[in-house]
N, C-alpha and C positions, 0 to 999 in steps of 0.2 A: 671646687678648687682644682686646677690642674697640678702637674709636675710642678713643682717648686724649682727641682735642679735641674739647669739645661747642662749644656756639654763642658760649662767651666765654672761650677759652682751656682749659686742664687745670685739673680741680677736684676735690677729693674731702676726705675727713676725713684732716688733717694727720698724717704718720707712720704712717698704716695705709693709706690708699688712695693718698694723695700722699706717698710715702715720700723720704727722701734719695736713695735710688738711683734713682728716677726722675726728681728734680730734677736728677741728675749727670748723668744720661744725657740730658735736656732741653737741658742746657746746652751740652754736647758736639753734640748732633746740630743744635740751633738756631744755633750758631756757624758749623758746617760748611755749613749751607744759607744761612745770610743774609749770610758776608762777601760784601763788595762785589769784591773783586778778589783777588789774590794777596799783597798786604800783611799785616801783622798785624792782624786785627780788633780793634776796640773795642767793647764793649757795656756799656750803662748800665743799672743795676739799682735799682729802686726798691721799697719795700714799705708795707703799711700798720702797724697798731699790734699785729695779732695775737701772741701768743706764742710761735707758731711760727713767725713771719718770719725769724729769726735762722739756725733751722735749715736753711729752705729755701734762703735767700738764700746761706748760705757753701756748701752742696751744689751749688748752680745755677752758682756762682763757681767752684768746683773745677773742676767739667765744661768752663767756658770755657776755664780755664788750661791743663787739660790738652790742651787741641788747640791751644794757641799763641794764643789770644785774650787781650787786656788787659781788665780790668773796673774799672769806675767804679761804686762804691757809693754811692747817693745818701741812702741812710737812709730812715725814714719821711717820705713825700711823694705827693701824690694821683696816680692813674692819668693823669689829663691833663698833670700835670707832666712824667712820663717820656714823655709822646708829644711834648711841645715839645720838652724837652732832649736828644733824641734826635737830632732836627734842628739843635738849636742846636750841639751837640758834635761835629756831622758824624760820630755813632758809626754803626756797622753795623747795630745793632740796640738796642731797648730792650726790658726784662723788667722785668713789674709782677708781684709777688708779693702778692696779694689775693682773697679771696672776696668783693668787693663788699658787698652787703646781709647775706649770710649770718652766722651765729653765729660765735664764736669758734674752734671746735674745727675747722671747715672752713679750707682756704686753696687758693689757685690760683694758676697760671702763666700769663700770657698774654704774647706776644710783640708788638712793633711794629717795623716795617721802618725802614730809616733814612730815610726820608721822615715818619716818624710817624704812619703809619697801621697799623690793625690788620691781619694778615696774611690774605691770601685763602686759600680753602680749598687750593689747589694747593700752596702753600708749607706749610702745616700738614700736610697729606699727607705731603710729602715728609720732613719731621721725623719725624712718627708710623711711617712705612715703616722708617726708619734704627734706630729704636728696638724696633719688634715684628720685625724680621729680624735683629736681632742683630748688624748690621753696626758693626764697630769703625773708627769714623773718626778714631780717637786717633792712631793708627800709631806709639804710644810715642814721642814725641818726648822728647827728652832735652836737658839743658844750657839754654843761652841762647833756644832754641826756646820753652820753656815762658812761658804768659804771667805778668803781673805785675797787682797789684791797684793802679791809679793813684788819686791825689788829683785831685779836682775843682779848676780854677784859681779857680773862686770860688763859693761858696755856692750849691748848687742851689735852695736853698729862696729866696733871695734874688732868682736871675734869675727864678725862675718867679713871684714877686709883682711884679716891675719888670713882667715880662710882661703881667701880668693888670691892672695899672692903667694900660698904655696903650691898653685897650681901652674905655676911659671918660674923661670929663673932669668927672666931677659932683663936687659939694662935699656932704657928708652932715652938715657942722656942724649941731648944734641937733636931729639927728635918730636916735632911740633905737631901736637894730635888735639882737634877740634872734638870737644865733646858736647853732645846734645842729648839732656838730660830728659826733655819732655815737661820741663817744670813738675817733676814726678818724684818717685821713690829711691831713684838713683841720684840725685842732686848732692848729696854730700860724699855716698860712698863712691862713687865713679873717680871723683876728684881726688879724696883720700889715696886709692889704690894707684892713679896713674902719676900722682904726685911722687908716692912713695918710691916708683918704678925710674923717676928721674926724667920725668916728661916735660917738656915745655906745653902747657895747658892752655888750651882756650876754650872758653866754658860758656854755653849757651843754654838756656831752657833750665837754667838754676836759679830762678828767683820765684820759686811757688807763692801764689797767694791763696791757694783755696779753688780758683776758678779758672786759672788759666793751663791747667794740664793738660798736655797734649794739643794745645790751640796753636795752630800753624807751627809746630815744631814737634820734634820727635821721631820716632821710626814710620810714623804713616803721612809724615808733611816735611822732606827732607829739602825741599827746596833752599830754604835759608842756611841749612847746613851746607848745601853743594857750593852755594855762592862764597860762604866763608871759608871753604878749604882752599879755594881758587884764589880768594884775597889775601888769606896769610901765608899761601905757598907751602901748605901745610902736608907732612909726611901721609895724613889720611883723616879721614871723620868718622866718628862713631856715634849712632843715633840709638838713643833707648825708647821703649814705650813707658808709658804710666806706671807700671809697677815693675818694669826693667826686668820682664822675662823674655824680651827680645831684642835682636840686634839687626840693625841695618848699617851696612858700612857706605862710606862715600872712597872713592881711590883718588889718588892726588889730582887728576885730570876731573874732579869734581862729578864722577859717573857713580850712579847706584849699584853698590854689590849685594845682592839681596841674599836670602837664606840659603837657594840652590847653591850659589857661587861658594860662600862660605862652608858651607858642609864639603862641597868638593875640594875647596882648599885645603881646609883640616883635616880632613879624611886622608888626601894624598901626602899631606906631612907626616901625619901618623905612620902610613903604610911606609914611608922611605927612611923612617926612623925604625922599623920591625915592631911598631906598636898597635897596629891595627887588627884588632882581633879577627881572625877567619878573613879578613881581606873583605869586611864585610859593613856597609852602611844601611841604614832605614830611610826610608823616606815615604811620603804619601802618593796617591795615585795623581795628586797635582804637579809632582815634580816635573820639571820641563824636559822634554826626551834629550836636549843637549846635555844635562847634567848625567842621564843614564849612559849617551856615549861617552862622556869624558870618563865616568868614573869605570865603565866596561874596558874603555882604552888605555886604562894603568892600572888593571888587573885588581877591579874592585867589583864586588858583585854588590847589588842594589836589592833590597828586602821591600818589598810594597805594602803599605798599609792604606787602610780608609784614611779619611780627612778626619783631623783632631789630633793634638798632642797626645792625649792620653791613650790613642792606638798606637801612635808611634813609640811611646814608652812601654805598652804592654808587652808589644813583640819585641823589643829592646831584651826585657826580661825575660822574653823567653828563649830568645836564642844567643843571648850573651853580648851581641853588639853593643860597641861603647860610643855610637856616634848615630845621631839620627835626629830628622826633624822636619819643618816645612819652608816653604819659600819665603812666609810671612816674618821669618827670622827668629822663630822660636825652636831654639836648638838644644839639644839634651846630650851633654858629655857625661856619661853613666859612670865612669870611671871617678868623675870629681863631684857631680851633683846626681839629684833624685826628680830634677825638674828642668825646665827650660831656664838660662840663666844669662841674662844681655851682657852682664859686665865680664863673666866667665868666659862666655863666647867672644867677647872682643880679645881678652886677653890670648885666647889659643889663636884667633885669626893673626894678632899682631905678631906673634911668635913664629908663625907658620910664614909670615913676609919676611921678618927680619932673617930667619935662616934661611930663605930660600936666595937670599942674595938678589932678587929682583922687585919690582916696585908690585905696588897692589894691583896696578892698571894691568901690567903685563900678567899676572897670575890671574886676573880674572878675563883678560882675552883670551887664554888659551882654553876657556869653557865657551865653546858657542850654543847661545841661549836662542830657540827656536823661535820663531813667531808665533804668538798665541791669540787665538780668536774664541771668544765664549758668548754663545747667545742663548737667551732663553726663549724657549718655546713654552706658551702658556697653553697649557692643555686641561681637559676635564680630570679633575683628581682621582676620579674612579681608575684610569688607566695609568697614573704615574707610573706603576711596578709592572703594569703588564702589557706594556707597548711593544715589547719584542716579539711578540704572539701574533702580530698582523705582518701577514706574508710580504705586504709592500712595504714594510717599513723596516724589515728585517733585509728584505733584497737592498733597499737601499742604504743601508748601514753595511752590508758587504761590500757595495761598489764604491763608497768613501773609503773603507779600508785598503782596499785593492788600489785605489788611488793613491794612496796614502805611502804603500809598503815599501819600506826602507829609507822614506824619506818623512816622516811624519807618524802621528798617530789621532785616533777618535777617542774621547771618554765622554759618555753621556751619563748624568746623574739625577735621577729624581730628587727635587728640593724636599727637606723635611719638613718645611711650613706652610709652603705656598704650593699652588697649581702650575707649578713650573716643572721641564725638564732641560736641564742645562746641557747643551750641546757645546762641546769646549774640543777645539782641532787645533794641531800643531804642525808645522811643516816648514819649509825653506822659502815657499812661495806665499808670500801674504794675500794676494790677491787670489791666487787657487784656494786656499783654504777659507777665505772668507766666505767665498760664491759657495762651496762646498757647505760651509757650517749654516748659510742662509737657507740653502735649499733644503737641507735635512731639517730644520727647525720649521719651515713653512710647511711641509710635509706633516709632520706630528701635529701641527696645530689644524690641519686641514682633516687628516684622520680622526682625531680627539676634538673637536671643538668644546670649549667652556660653554655650559648650559647657561642661556641668558636668565636673569633671576626675574620672575613675574611679580 
């Protein structure tokens, strides 16, 4: 068996790769590793709207109960709500059952520690080692040592909504806002929060049936939302993904405002109010050069990390940076939460728009996003990490970088799972960067051809 944990928990097709047996074992091993002390641990569980959620929720709960842990089932609720409520309830851990933006047949299981942060690699490896080695941490406890399912003292959804409302003091009276909840975990709480702020709400993706999560809706499929914003003459539109940890916005002209632009708008808003700690934002290597130019032009430094929200968070914790994220709309406001939160991010963006006395389109147009070209070069896997040692490749890369100097950038990344090197170029001239990217990818494929199978 290979690694169970990927970059965001354990994922797979529900009941085929992510089986109830695996969920049961994750419940046992996770509780054993994450309990804070010798007392009976408490684990909270939240899920999105997938049809397989009940199956996996009950299986993982059974595993927790089998090792003497107590369980609080939160029901359908966003991933960031589980992070927040884990700490609020003083639980030993939180578990989310969701496959985020993926289609309904997939599902996933990810853990938060007692402070509401995603697990680091070491803890995931401990859980994984227990399962793969077949160690029985159950010890076959009996009688009153077996765990129980507990009722939460208050509605988890109400608690989370109250928390979100503490992050802003805006009034949206008279503002029409279209919410696309992806038929996922935000379908109740987003409406509740925006209704409390007085907005005139138009809802989309708010009728989950177990199989329509992310289907032609949400942050990965914004076409219908873009049309709806124009049709309604709305102030703006907001799209979340299946577990509501991402945000993609739509301006009043029906255009997409991605994570880069949202981070830039919110960071400038914080800086203008004197609230941006050290005038610093955190972004990944995939953030657009236009984002960097806009931030630097407004006196904000950009700290760059590897791709993945966990790396963004790790760096933010190291530096004390309070805002960071990715183009995908996974944005962390560390002064309010411990993970990406689509609804919270939307509130910060709407506040920034209102207080700027500008429209979202005008704020968005201040950030010039450069054209981007991504070409996958299929090469021999043996050379994915050593291609730079080839003199001809090194010279070609140097020539591309000189051609882009001051007006673009080159990023080359080997794929972690496929025999590919990803060649990404950004620049103001689309034809030019397309040609440069294709030429470099072609050279890589010629120098390191994939071996033919015999």
